[in-house]
DRENBAVO-280569 format. One record per residue (C-alpha): residue in three letters; x, y, z. Coordinates in steps of 0.2 Angstrom, whole numbers, padded with zeros to 4 digits, always signed. Example, Ala and Ser with C-alpha at 12.3 -4.5 7.8 and 13.67 -1.06 7.14 Angstrom:
% residues 2
<atom Ala, <+0062, -0022, +0039>>
<atom Ser, <+0068, -0005, +0036>>
***
This chain:
% residues 386
<atom Unk, <-0047, +0113, +0075>>
<atom Unk, <-0051, +0099, +0088>>
<atom Unk, <-0054, +0100, +0108>>
<atom Unk, <-0053, +0086, +0117>>
<atom Unk, <-0056, +0082, +0136>>
<atom Unk, <-0053, +0066, +0144>>
<atom Unk, <-0068, +0063, +0157>>
<atom Unk, <-0073, +0046, +0166>>
<atom Unk, <-0090, +0039, +0160>>
<atom Unk, <-0097, +0046, +0179>>
<atom Unk, <-0092, +0064, +0175>>
<atom Unk, <-0099, +0063, +0157>>
<atom Unk, <-0114, +0058, +0164>>
<atom Unk, <-0115, +0072, +0176>>
<atom Unk, <-0110, +0085, +0161>>
<atom Unk, <-0126, +0078, +0151>>
<atom Unk, <-0137, +0077, +0167>>
<atom Unk, <-0131, +0095, +0171>>
<atom Unk, <-0136, +0099, +0153>>
<atom Unk, <-0151, +0094, +0153>>
<atom Unk, <-0157, +0101, +0170>>
<atom Unk, <-0153, +0118, +0163>>
<atom Unk, <-0162, +0113, +0146>>
<atom Unk, <-0178, +0109, +0154>>
<atom Unk, <-0177, +0122, +0167>>
<atom Unk, <-0172, +0134, +0152>>
<atom Unk, <-0189, +0125, +0144>>
<atom Unk, <-0200, +0128, +0160>>
<atom Unk, <-0196, +0147, +0162>>
<atom Unk, <-0203, +0149, +0142>>
<atom Unk, <-0218, +0138, +0143>>
<atom Unk, <-0222, +0145, +0160>>
<atom Unk, <-0220, +0162, +0157>>
<atom Unk, <-0209, +0169, +0170>>
<atom Unk, <-0209, +0186, +0174>>
<atom Unk, <-0195, +0197, +0178>>
<atom Unk, <-0199, +0198, +0194>>
<atom Unk, <-0195, +0179, +0198>>
<atom Unk, <-0190, +0173, +0213>>
<atom Unk, <-0172, +0171, +0205>>
<atom Unk, <-0169, +0186, +0195>>
<atom Unk, <-0159, +0184, +0178>>
<atom Unk, <-0149, +0201, +0181>>
<atom Unk, <-0142, +0194, +0197>>
<atom Unk, <-0133, +0178, +0188>>
<atom Unk, <-0116, +0184, +0184>>
<atom Unk, <-0114, +0187, +0165>>
<atom Unk, <-0100, +0174, +0163>>
<atom Unk, <-0109, +0162, +0172>>
<atom Unk, <-0123, +0163, +0160>>
<atom Unk, <-0110, +0163, +0146>>
<atom Unk, <-0103, +0147, +0154>>
<atom Unk, <-0119, +0138, +0156>>
<atom Unk, <-0126, +0143, +0138>>
<atom Unk, <-0110, +0137, +0129>>
<atom Unk, <-0113, +0120, +0137>>
<atom Unk, <-0130, +0117, +0127>>
<atom Unk, <-0135, +0110, +0108>>
<atom Unk, <-0138, +0125, +0095>>
<atom Unk, <-0157, +0119, +0095>>
<atom Unk, <-0159, +0124, +0112>>
<atom Unk, <-0149, +0141, +0111>>
<atom Unk, <-0159, +0146, +0096>>
<atom Unk, <-0175, +0143, +0103>>
<atom Unk, <-0168, +0152, +0120>>
<atom Unk, <-0166, +0167, +0110>>
<atom Unk, <-0182, +0171, +0113>>
<atom Unk, <-0181, +0172, +0131>>
<atom Unk, <-0173, +0191, +0131>>
<atom Unk, <-0165, +0203, +0123>>
<atom Unk, <-0149, +0200, +0130>>
<atom Unk, <-0148, +0181, +0129>>
<atom Unk, <-0152, +0186, +0110>>
<atom Unk, <-0137, +0198, +0108>>
<atom Unk, <-0127, +0187, +0119>>
<atom Unk, <-0127, +0171, +0108>>
<atom Unk, <-0122, +0182, +0092>>
<atom Unk, <-0107, +0189, +0100>>
<atom Unk, <-0090, +0183, +0092>>
<atom Unk, <-0084, +0176, +0108>>
<atom Unk, <-0099, +0167, +0114>>
<atom Unk, <-0099, +0160, +0097>>
<atom Unk, <-0079, +0153, +0099>>
<atom Unk, <-0083, +0149, +0116>>
<atom Unk, <-0098, +0137, +0111>>
<atom Unk, <-0090, +0130, +0094>>
<atom Unk, <-0073, +0125, +0105>>
<atom Unk, <-0084, +0114, +0117>>
<atom Unk, <-0096, +0105, +0104>>
<atom Unk, <-0082, +0098, +0092>>
<atom Unk, <-0091, +0080, +0090>>
<atom Unk, <-0093, +0080, +0071>>
<atom Unk, <-0108, +0074, +0062>>
<atom Unk, <-0108, +0066, +0044>>
<atom Unk, <-0120, +0077, +0030>>
<atom Unk, <-0125, +0065, +0016>>
<atom Unk, <-0130, +0071, -0002>>
<atom Unk, <-0142, +0059, -0010>>
<atom Unk, <-0157, +0060, -0022>>
<atom Unk, <-0158, +0079, -0022>>
<atom Unk, <-0159, +0079, -0004>>
<atom Unk, <-0148, +0082, +0011>>
<atom Unk, <-0146, +0071, +0028>>
<atom Unk, <-0137, +0073, +0042>>
<atom Unk, <-0127, +0059, +0053>>
<atom Unk, <-0126, +0056, +0071>>
<atom Unk, <-0109, +0046, +0071>>
<atom Unk, <-0108, +0050, +0089>>
<atom Unk, <-0125, +0041, +0093>>
<atom Unk, <-0127, +0025, +0104>>
<atom Unk, <-0131, +0012, +0089>>
<atom Unk, <-0116, +0008, +0079>>
<atom Unk, <-0124, -0003, +0065>>
<atom Unk, <-0138, +0006, +0062>>
<atom Unk, <-0143, +0024, +0061>>
<atom Unk, <-0156, +0033, +0056>>
<atom Unk, <-0151, +0049, +0045>>
<atom Unk, <-0162, +0066, +0048>>
<atom Unk, <-0165, +0075, +0032>>
<atom Unk, <-0160, +0094, +0032>>
<atom Unk, <-0166, +0109, +0026>>
<atom Unk, <-0155, +0119, +0013>>
<atom Unk, <-0156, +0134, +0001>>
<atom Unk, <-0167, +0131, -0015>>
<atom Unk, <-0174, +0116, -0008>>
<atom Unk, <-0188, +0109, -0019>>
<atom Unk, <-0182, +0117, -0034>>
<atom Unk, <-0187, +0107, -0050>>
<atom Unk, <-0170, +0112, -0057>>
<atom Unk, <-0161, +0102, -0045>>
<atom Unk, <-0152, +0088, -0050>>
<atom Unk, <-0137, +0085, -0036>>
<atom Unk, <-0132, +0093, -0022>>
<atom Unk, <-0113, +0095, -0023>>
<atom Unk, <-0105, +0096, -0009>>
<atom Unk, <-0089, +0106, -0008>>
<atom Unk, <-0080, +0106, +0009>>
<atom Unk, <-0084, +0111, +0027>>
<atom Unk, <-0076, +0122, +0041>>
<atom Unk, <-0082, +0125, +0059>>
<atom Unk, <-0101, +0121, +0053>>
<atom Unk, <-0102, +0130, +0039>>
<atom Unk, <-0105, +0120, +0024>>
<atom Unk, <-0102, +0124, +0007>>
<atom Unk, <-0115, +0117, -0005>>
<atom Unk, <-0119, +0118, -0025>>
<atom Unk, <-0140, +0113, -0026>>
<atom Unk, <-0139, +0120, -0045>>
<atom Unk, <-0126, +0121, -0056>>
<atom Unk, <-0117, +0137, -0054>>
<atom Unk, <-0127, +0141, -0039>>
<atom Unk, <-0114, +0140, -0024>>
<atom Unk, <-0122, +0143, -0006>>
<atom Unk, <-0112, +0143, +0011>>
<atom Unk, <-0124, +0138, +0024>>
<atom Unk, <-0127, +0132, +0043>>
<atom Unk, <-0135, +0115, +0044>>
<atom Unk, <-0138, +0119, +0062>>
<atom Unk, <-0147, +0137, +0061>>
<atom Unk, <-0151, +0136, +0043>>
<atom Unk, <-0144, +0152, +0039>>
<atom Unk, <-0137, +0154, +0021>>
<atom Unk, <-0126, +0165, +0009>>
<atom Unk, <-0125, +0164, -0008>>
<atom Unk, <-0109, +0167, -0016>>
<atom Unk, <-0109, +0181, -0033>>
<atom Unk, <-0104, +0174, -0048>>
<atom Unk, <-0087, +0175, -0052>>
<atom Unk, <-0079, +0188, -0062>>
<atom Unk, <-0070, +0178, -0074>>
<atom Unk, <-0078, +0182, -0092>>
<atom Unk, <-0062, +0193, -0096>>
<atom Unk, <-0051, +0178, -0096>>
<atom Unk, <-0064, +0166, -0106>>
<atom Unk, <-0058, +0173, -0122>>
<atom Unk, <-0040, +0164, -0121>>
<atom Unk, <-0044, +0147, -0121>>
<atom Unk, <-0026, +0143, -0124>>
<atom Unk, <-0022, +0148, -0108>>
<atom Unk, <-0033, +0136, -0098>>
<atom Unk, <-0027, +0120, -0090>>
<atom Unk, <-0043, +0111, -0087>>
<atom Unk, <-0060, +0108, -0097>>
<atom Unk, <-0071, +0113, -0080>>
<atom Unk, <-0069, +0125, -0065>>
<atom Unk, <-0064, +0117, -0047>>
<atom Unk, <-0069, +0125, -0031>>
<atom Unk, <-0066, +0125, -0014>>
<atom Unk, <-0071, +0134, +0002>>
<atom Unk, <-0061, +0135, +0018>>
<atom Unk, <-0058, +0147, +0034>>
<atom Unk, <-0042, +0157, +0036>>
<atom Unk, <-0039, +0159, +0056>>
<atom Unk, <-0026, +0174, +0054>>
<atom Unk, <-0040, +0185, +0045>>
<atom Unk, <-0054, +0177, +0054>>
<atom Unk, <-0063, +0175, +0036>>
<atom Unk, <-0073, +0162, +0028>>
<atom Unk, <-0068, +0161, +0009>>
<atom Unk, <-0074, +0153, -0006>>
<atom Unk, <-0061, +0148, -0020>>
<atom Unk, <-0066, +0146, -0039>>
<atom Unk, <-0051, +0139, -0050>>
<atom Unk, <-0055, +0143, -0068>>
<atom Unk, <-0051, +0131, -0081>>
<atom Unk, <-0036, +0124, -0070>>
<atom Unk, <-0028, +0142, -0070>>
<atom Unk, <-0035, +0157, -0064>>
<atom Unk, <-0040, +0159, -0047>>
<atom Unk, <-0051, +0168, -0038>>
<atom Unk, <-0057, +0170, -0020>>
<atom Unk, <-0072, +0177, -0012>>
<atom Unk, <-0070, +0184, +0005>>
<atom Unk, <-0087, +0182, +0016>>
<atom Unk, <-0083, +0195, +0026>>
<atom Unk, <-0077, +0208, +0014>>
<atom Unk, <-0092, +0201, +0000>>
<atom Unk, <-0078, +0202, -0014>>
<atom Unk, <-0069, +0192, -0026>>
<atom Unk, <-0051, +0195, -0027>>
<atom Unk, <-0041, +0186, -0043>>
<atom Unk, <-0023, +0180, -0033>>
<atom Unk, <-0008, +0167, -0039>>
<atom Unk, <-0012, +0157, -0056>>
<atom Unk, <-0013, +0140, -0053>>
<atom Unk, <+0006, +0134, -0054>>
<atom Unk, <+0005, +0114, -0057>>
<atom Unk, <+0001, +0104, -0072>>
<atom Unk, <-0016, +0099, -0068>>
<atom Unk, <-0029, +0093, -0056>>
<atom Unk, <-0028, +0076, -0054>>
<atom Unk, <-0046, +0077, -0047>>
<atom Unk, <-0058, +0089, -0039>>
<atom Unk, <-0059, +0084, -0022>>
<atom Unk, <-0052, +0097, -0011>>
<atom Unk, <-0044, +0095, +0008>>
<atom Unk, <-0046, +0111, +0021>>
<atom Unk, <-0033, +0110, +0033>>
<atom Unk, <-0022, +0124, +0042>>
<atom Unk, <-0029, +0137, +0034>>
<atom Unk, <-0026, +0131, +0017>>
<atom Unk, <-0036, +0121, +0002>>
<atom Unk, <-0027, +0108, -0004>>
<atom Unk, <-0029, +0096, -0020>>
<atom Unk, <-0019, +0083, -0028>>
<atom Unk, <-0010, +0088, -0045>>
<atom Unk, <+0005, +0084, -0055>>
<atom Unk, <+0019, +0094, -0050>>
<atom Unk, <+0032, +0103, -0064>>
<atom Unk, <+0042, +0085, -0063>>
<atom Unk, <+0036, +0068, -0065>>
<atom Unk, <+0028, +0065, -0047>>
<atom Unk, <+0011, +0070, -0040>>
<atom Unk, <+0012, +0084, -0027>>
<atom Unk, <-0001, +0090, -0016>>
<atom Unk, <-0005, +0109, -0019>>
<atom Unk, <-0010, +0119, -0005>>
<atom Unk, <-0018, +0136, -0007>>
<atom Unk, <-0015, +0147, +0008>>
<atom Unk, <-0031, +0158, +0009>>
<atom Unk, <-0024, +0172, +0018>>
<atom Unk, <-0013, +0177, +0008>>
<atom Unk, <-0018, +0168, -0010>>
<atom Unk, <-0002, +0159, -0014>>
<atom Unk, <+0004, +0141, -0018>>
<atom Unk, <+0014, +0128, -0009>>
<atom Unk, <+0018, +0109, -0013>>
<atom Unk, <+0019, +0096, +0000>>
<atom Unk, <+0027, +0079, -0004>>
<atom Unk, <+0017, +0061, -0004>>
<atom Unk, <+0027, +0048, +0004>>
<atom Unk, <+0041, +0042, -0007>>
<atom Unk, <+0034, +0025, -0010>>
<atom Unk, <+0019, +0032, -0018>>
<atom Unk, <+0022, +0037, -0034>>
<atom Unk, <+0006, +0031, -0044>>
<atom Unk, <-0004, +0048, -0047>>
<atom Unk, <-0022, +0041, -0050>>
<atom Unk, <-0021, +0030, -0033>>
<atom Unk, <-0025, +0045, -0020>>
<atom Unk, <-0039, +0051, -0009>>
<atom Unk, <-0038, +0064, +0002>>
<atom Unk, <-0044, +0069, +0019>>
<atom Unk, <-0041, +0076, +0034>>
<atom Unk, <-0039, +0063, +0052>>
<atom Unk, <-0037, +0072, +0069>>
<atom Unk, <-0033, +0088, +0061>>
<atom Unk, <-0019, +0078, +0051>>
<atom Unk, <-0018, +0077, +0033>>
<atom Unk, <-0019, +0061, +0026>>
<atom Unk, <-0021, +0052, +0008>>
<atom Unk, <-0028, +0034, +0005>>
<atom Unk, <-0016, +0024, -0008>>
<atom Unk, <-0025, +0010, -0018>>
<atom Unk, <-0013, -0003, -0019>>
<atom Unk, <-0021, -0015, -0032>>
<atom Unk, <-0006, -0026, -0034>>
<atom Unk, <-0004, -0029, -0016>>
<atom Unk, <-0025, -0030, -0014>>
<atom Unk, <-0023, -0020, -0001>>
<atom Unk, <-0027, -0003, +0006>>
<atom Unk, <-0015, +0011, +0015>>
<atom Unk, <-0019, +0025, +0027>>
<atom Unk, <-0004, +0038, +0025>>
<atom Unk, <-0006, +0050, +0040>>
<atom Unk, <+0006, +0066, +0038>>
<atom Unk, <+0005, +0069, +0059>>
<atom Unk, <+0018, +0083, +0056>>
<atom Unk, <+0012, +0095, +0044>>
<atom Unk, <+0024, +0101, +0030>>
<atom Unk, <+0035, +0087, +0035>>
<atom Unk, <+0037, +0074, +0022>>
<atom Unk, <+0047, +0061, +0035>>
<atom Unk, <+0030, +0061, +0047>>
<atom Unk, <+0020, +0052, +0033>>
<atom Unk, <+0014, +0036, +0044>>
<atom Unk, <+0006, +0020, +0038>>
<atom Unk, <-0008, +0010, +0043>>
<atom Unk, <-0012, -0004, +0033>>
<atom Unk, <-0032, -0009, +0029>>
<atom Unk, <-0035, -0030, +0027>>
<atom Unk, <-0049, -0027, +0015>>
<atom Unk, <-0045, -0023, -0004>>
<atom Unk, <-0059, -0009, -0006>>
<atom Unk, <-0057, +0004, -0020>>
<atom Unk, <-0063, +0021, -0019>>
<atom Unk, <-0062, +0024, -0002>>
<atom Unk, <-0064, +0042, +0007>>
<atom Unk, <-0058, +0044, +0023>>
<atom Unk, <-0071, +0055, +0033>>
<atom Unk, <-0066, +0055, +0053>>
<atom Unk, <-0061, +0046, +0068>>
<atom Unk, <-0076, +0037, +0076>>
<atom Unk, <-0076, +0039, +0096>>
<atom Unk, <-0058, +0042, +0092>>
<atom Unk, <-0053, +0025, +0090>>
<atom Unk, <-0058, +0021, +0076>>
<atom Unk, <-0058, +0025, +0057>>
<atom Unk, <-0074, +0032, +0048>>
<atom Unk, <-0075, +0030, +0028>>
<atom Unk, <-0086, +0031, +0012>>
<atom Unk, <-0085, +0017, +0000>>
<atom Unk, <-0088, +0019, -0018>>
<atom Unk, <-0102, +0031, -0012>>
<atom Unk, <-0114, +0017, -0007>>
<atom Unk, <-0107, +0012, +0009>>
<atom Unk, <-0101, +0018, +0027>>
<atom Unk, <-0087, +0009, +0034>>
<atom Unk, <-0080, +0008, +0050>>
<atom Unk, <-0062, +0003, +0051>>
<atom Unk, <-0050, -0003, +0065>>
<atom Unk, <-0033, +0005, +0061>>
<atom Unk, <-0026, -0010, +0075>>
<atom Unk, <-0030, -0024, +0064>>
<atom Unk, <-0035, -0019, +0048>>
<atom Unk, <-0051, -0025, +0049>>
<atom Unk, <-0067, -0015, +0045>>
<atom Unk, <-0089, -0018, +0048>>
<atom Unk, <-0102, -0009, +0037>>
<atom Unk, <-0114, +0003, +0045>>
<atom Unk, <-0131, +0003, +0041>>
<atom Unk, <-0140, +0020, +0038>>
<atom Unk, <-0158, +0018, +0037>>
<atom Unk, <-0168, +0026, +0022>>
<atom Unk, <-0151, +0034, +0011>>
<atom Unk, <-0153, +0031, -0005>>
<atom Unk, <-0136, +0026, -0016>>
<atom Unk, <-0127, +0035, -0023>>
<atom Unk, <-0122, +0046, -0011>>
<atom Unk, <-0109, +0059, -0005>>
<atom Unk, <-0102, +0062, +0011>>
<atom Unk, <-0093, +0075, +0023>>
<atom Unk, <-0092, +0079, +0041>>
<atom Unk, <-0097, +0095, +0050>>
<atom Unk, <-0101, +0100, +0068>>
<atom Unk, <-0112, +0110, +0075>>
<atom Unk, <-0110, +0129, +0079>>
<atom Unk, <-0118, +0144, +0078>>
<atom Unk, <-0107, +0153, +0066>>
<atom Unk, <-0116, +0163, +0053>>
<atom Unk, <-0110, +0166, +0035>>
<atom Unk, <-0118, +0182, +0036>>
<atom Unk, <-0104, +0187, +0050>>
<atom Unk, <-0117, +0196, +0061>>
<atom Unk, <-0111, +0205, +0073>>
<atom Unk, <-0093, +0201, +0068>>
***
């Protein structure tokens, strides 16, 4: 879900300045221990006005202001407030896994070619068993990670709240190896807006599919995986469904979409000209499903963007002049350019108008790294008060 508002530079500066003054005023009220009998009583400010003001502030400020009063504490946990805040803060940040650490990178920062990542806290940080932090997707500010083998967490990097996903009850199916079609488990994470639930997916050995509901805190077995096999374990969340690239019943590849609310699969067709199943990299750009096709014969790369979800004829081609291998589309940079990770070693910025690109430097980030995007939010993985 993406919300965009067109503002002039001066208008944006006024809003930012207003937010800054609100934050400073609230900080002063805390540091100076202003009493309830202050000259301006908070009780005289309309409730809707308080919601409107607070929902425009960054997560860090709101978390700090929760100690102002019990009213503000409860208010900022209310589902309506959390949803309002999320709708007003849709700027995406990069989250990168590198050398047993997680980093955040603000791609909306003022410096375009030299950026400084910020290290994040995460569950099991510092544990000597950590070999690599695998990221399994993000949605509405929640990120799913595996900091240790078979230890899955859904956590909010902005509020530091987390919940551990319990072990999947799949042992009863492990005695039938002839029924499985993949040598490892495949996982996914996403949000089902129709039931307002965040869900973790486990495809056991490429055959048996289980979904864990964060709201109900329970596992459910759903439709078995109906396709031949997965082409890779990279998943993409869009429209309440988790998508994987796989081989269909026929000779051509298909995009398998698991509807999280219904627990059922459907197939989406890739562009007709793309038939090499080993040359796909999936992603989401501006709430549209996209594929990066590696065309080694023509020495170029192509972004395919499905502008109308589920409509095969809506696939649109964007050429990239540079012949890069293993590109992962991440997001749009300031609504004009495409941000992508290359070979888990570089962050690139592409201009879709002429296909040119530039390398963005992330100081202190060790390679290789894995990248994803998230937004700062107040969404709790524990479903507090919801």
